[in-house]
N, C-alpha and C positions, 0 to 999 in steps of 0.2 A: 489624284488624291481625293478622298472623300471625308468630309467633316459632318458630324451630327452634333446638334446642340439640344440639350435638355434643360428644363428649368422653368422658373416663374417669371414674374414681370421684370425683375432686375436683369434678366437675360433677354426677355422678349422686347423691351424697349417701348412701352406705351408713351405716346406723346412726341415721339421722334419720327418725323416724316422721312420717307413714305411709309404709311401703315399698309402692310401687305396682307394681313389677316386681322380684320377688325375685332372679331369675337375674342381672339386670343390676345389682342393688344400687341401684336407682333410687328415690329418695324423692319423695313428692308435695310436699315442702317444700324441695326444692333451689332454688338461686337462679333457675333458669329458671321454675319454677312460681310462685315468689313474684313475679318480674318480670311474668309474664303476668297474675297477679291484680292487681298495682298498675296495669298499663296497660289492663286490660280486654281483653286480647288472647287469641287462640287459641294453643295451644302444641303443637308436635310435639317431644316429648322423645325423642331417639335415643341418649342417653348410655348407656354400658355400662361398668361397673367393669372395669378391666384393659385397656381399649382402648389402642391405640397409634395413631400417625399413619397407619400402614398399614391398620389395621382400620377406620379412618374412611374411608380412600380406596379400598381395593381388595381387602382380604382379609376373608374371613369370620372370625368370632370364635366359638369354642366355649366355653360355660360349662356344665359338666355335660352334660346332654342337650340343652340349648338351643343353637341355632345362630343367630347374629345376622349378617345381611348387612352389607356395608360401609355405614356410617352415611350416607355422602354420598348414597346412592341414595334415602334417605327424605326429603331436603330438598325441600319443595314448590316448584315454579317461581314461585309467587306470594308467597313468603316476603318479609316486610318487614325482618326482623332475624334474623341468625344468630349465635349465640354459640358460641365454641370454647374448650374447655379440655382439652388433650391434649398429650402429649410427655414427661411424667414417666416413663411406662413404657418409652419408648424408651431412657431412661437407666437403667432398672431401679431407679428411685429408691424408690418405695413398697415394693417387695418387699425391697430391701436394708435399709430402715429396720426393717421388721417382723422380718426374719430376725435382724438384729443385736440387737434387743430380746429376742427369744426366747432367742438364744444367750447373751446376757449374764446373763439370769435363770438359765439352766441351769448357767452356770459357777459359781454360788454353791453348788451341791450337789456333794458329792464324787463321787457315783455318775455324774453326767452331765458332770462337768467336762472330761474328755478329749474327749468328743464336741463339747461346746460350744466348746472352744478350736479344734478343727478347723473347725467351722462358722463361727466368727468370722473365721478366715483366708480362707475362701471368699467371705464376704459383705462383706469390707472395702469400705467405700464409696469410690467414686472415679468419675472420668469422663475420657474422652478428648476432645480438641478435635474429632476427627472425629465422635464421637457427638453432640456439641452441634450441629455443623454439619448433621448429618442430621436432627436434631429440628427445627431451624429451617427447613430445606428442606421437611420434611414439613408443618409448619404453614403455610408460604407456599403450598404446593401445595394444601392444603385450602382456603385462602381463594380461590385461583384457581378451584378446582373448584366452590365455592359460587357464585361469580359466573357461571360457565358455566351452572349450573342455574337460578339465581334472579338474573337480571340486575339487578333493582332492589333487591336486598337490601343492607342495611347489614351488614357483617361486623365483629364485635368479638371479638378474642382476649382471653380472661380468664386470666391466669396463676395460679400456684398459691399458695394460702394458706401463709404462713410457719409451718413446724413448729418450727424451731430458731432462736429469737430470742436476744437478748443475755442474757435471764434464764434460759435453759435450762441446767440443770445436772443431773447424775445424780440420779434420784429414783425412787420407786415407779412414777410415771406416765411417766417418761422413763428407762427402765433401760438406759442406754448408758454406755460408757467415755467419758471426757473427750475422748480423741483422736478417737473416732468422731463425737462431736458436732461437733467442729471440721471434720472432713472432710465431714460431711453439710451443714454450712453452705456449704461450697464448691460442693457439688452444687446446692444451692438457688440460689446465685448464677449458676451456669452455666445452669440452667434459665430463670432470669429473663432472662439474656442472649439465650438462644435465642428467647424470645418477642419481645424487642425487635428482634432481627434480622429475624424473620419479619414483624412488623408494618410495619417500614420497607420491606422488600423488596416486600411485597404491597400496600402503601398502604392498610392497613385500620386500624380503631380498636384500641386496646389499653387494657384496664383492668388496672391493676397491683394485683391482689388481694394480692400479696406486700407491697406498700408499705402498703396499708390495714391489714394484719394484722401489721406489723413488731413492734409492741409487745404482740402477743397470742399469742405462741408458747407452747410448753410451759413451765410454770413461771412464767408471768406472772400478774398479779392477775386478769385476765379472759381466759383462753385461748379462742381461736376454733378450737381443734383438740382432738380427743379424745386423751387419753393412752392408755397401754397398757391394753388390755381383755382379759379372760380368756375362754377357752372359746368359746362360740358367737358372742360379740360381737367376737372378735379381728379379723375382717376390717375392722372400722370403726376400729381403732387408727390413730392418726396421720392421721386424715382430718378435713376441716372439720366443725364441729358446727353446730347450728341457728343460733347467734348469727352465725357467719361467713356463712352463707347469707343471712341477713337483711341484713347490711351490704353484701354484694356486690350483692344485688338493689337496695338503695337507691342504691348508686353507679352501677349501670347505668341506673336511672331518670334520675339527674342527667346522666349522660353522653349518653344518647340523646335526652333531652327527654321531656316528658310524653307526647307522641304516639308517640315511638319511630320517627318517620318516617325513611326513608333520607335521607342527606345526603352 
């Protein structure tokens, strides 16, 4: 059996050891690797942190000195299962969350308060219906492109782990204003809607990681998401942790069946 994995950081797994491709922020314990281990399958992991639907489909992605070709080009024609987690960066979601956290922390210091206030105005979370529609269209196009390359592959969209749950309130690990938390919840819901639209339009499978993790956001008893991290670990802030990846892999095994055969 052969599995291919496409997507952004929520699939790649930055911050989860072992990191097997540093420029891509790709973990050897992300959900695709764990799924392949459980099914005894081969894996082609094409995920790159920061990816958008367009860098999966047709645009090169530059990360430092590394250049990653469009991920779709790496999907083998004999793939049996292809997982897809991308679209959040189309809405600027992860970047806005991290920027808001940094700005909120800086707003606590007198010397950086004016700059932080300006930064918070620029990164105020939000989304437009047109942006959601484009993300959904991009996801559906990815599913169609996968089927063009690997006609017998089963395609499963995996949406984003919940960051802002009902328990999420301002804290050291969630340094946000209450109003920003509420608006980020709205963006989360919009992204979930985009995945639902895309799955229905393309006629492919959908694993709701958002629903699996609904009670495991920031501030919960058992979070499946990294809180705010300092310095060199900052890029992993507000991304799925190892626990989330294990639960997503388990759910994919159940969804696809033990053999993972196309259906």
